[in-house]
C-alpha positions in Angstrom: -7.0 -3.3 -5.4 -4.7 -6.4 -6.4 -1.2 -6.8 -3.9 0.0 -7.9 -0.9 -1.6 -6.6 2.4 1.9 -5.8 4.1 2.4 -3.2 1.6 3.2 0.5 2.4 2.0 2.0 -0.6 -1.4 -1.2 -0.3 -1.3 0.7 2.5 -2.0 3.8 1.4 -4.4 3.2 -1.6 -7.0 1.9 0.5 -7.2 4.0 3.7 -7.4 6.8 0.3 -10.3 4.2 -1.2 -11.9 4.3 1.7 -11.3 7.4 2.8 -13.4 8.9 -0.2 -15.8 6.2 0.1 -15.3 3.8 -3.2 -15.7 -0.2 -2.9 -13.3 -1.9 -3.5 -12.0 -5.9 -3.3 -8.9 -6.7 -2.1 -6.7 -9.6 -4.0 -4.1 -10.5 -1.6 -1.3 -11.7 -4.5 -0.4 -14.7 -1.9 -2.9 -15.8 -0.3 -4.5 -16.4 -3.8 -1.9 -15.2 -6.4 -3.1 -14.2 -10.4 -4.9 -15.8 -12.8 -2.8 -15.7 -16.5 -5.4 -14.6 -18.3 -5.8 -11.7 -16.2 -2.0 -10.8 -15.8 -1.9 -11.3 -20.2 -4.8 -8.4 -19.9 -2.7 -5.9 -17.8 0.1 -6.6 -20.3 -2.0 -5.5 -23.0 -2.9 -2.8 -22.0 -0.1 -1.7 -19.7 3.0 -3.9 -20.8 5.1 -6.8 -19.1 8.5 -3.8 -18.2 5.2 -1.9 -16.4 4.1 -4.8 -14.3 7.3 -6.6 -12.9 8.5 -4.3 -10.4 12.6 -5.1 -10.4 12.4 -3.3 -7.4 10.9 -5.8 -5.3 12.8 -7.7 -3.2 11.8 -10.6 -4.3 12.9 -10.3 -8.3 16.3 -9.1 -6.3 16.6 -12.6 -4.8 16.1 -14.6 -8.4 18.9 -16.8 -9.1 21.1 -13.9 -12.2 20.0 -16.1 -14.9 16.2 -16.1 -14.0 16.9 -12.0 -13.9 18.7 -12.0 -17.8 17.4 -11.2 -20.8 14.2 -10.6 -19.8 10.4 -10.5 -22.0 7.2 -10.6 -21.7 7.6 -13.7 -21.9 9.3 -14.7 -19.8 8.6 -11.7 -17.7 4.8 -13.3 -17.5 6.3 -17.2 -16.5 8.5 -14.8 -13.3 5.2 -13.2 -12.3 2.9 -16.0 -12.2 5.1 -18.5 -10.2 5.6 -15.3 -7.8 2.7 -12.0 -7.8 4.6 -10.7 -5.7 6.7 -9.6 -8.3 3.8 -7.3 -9.5 3.8 -3.7 -9.6 1.6 -2.6 -6.6 -1.4 -1.7 -6.0 -3.2 -2.7 -9.1 -6.4 -1.1 -9.6 -8.9 -2.3 -12.0 -10.5 0.9 -13.4 -13.3 0.7 -16.1 -11.4 -0.7 -19.3 -8.0 0.3 -17.6 -6.5 -0.1 -15.0 -4.2 2.3 -12.4 -0.9 1.2 -11.2 1.5 1.5 -8.7 -0.4 4.9 -6.2 -0.3 8.3 -6.5 -2.8 10.2 -5.5 -3.2 13.0 -7.9 -3.7 10.0 -10.4 -6.3 8.5 -8.1 -8.1 11.3 -7.9 -8.2 11.9 -11.8 -9.7 8.5 -13.0 -11.3 7.1 -9.5 -14.9 8.1 -10.0 
């Protein structure tokens, strides 16, 4: 699971996983960053639009010039520079990933 420790959604997802004895490793973006190769893989699976959290405080505080004319290349550069802009949590499950936390989706996907 990828995210930041202070995120309420991360806390809910962790409680969900732990209450079902689902093993996971937590990767804190703030402490550990994110590797370009991993981010590229995620973008290839779900698209940069799903990963970039435009509602995050980090994104909203960017200068307007950084938010204009977003495309995949620019979005990936922003997320690598400030991983707190990546929607949370990102949970790798098998060959796929889940972005965000919805208990019904976790129930159907996480075994």
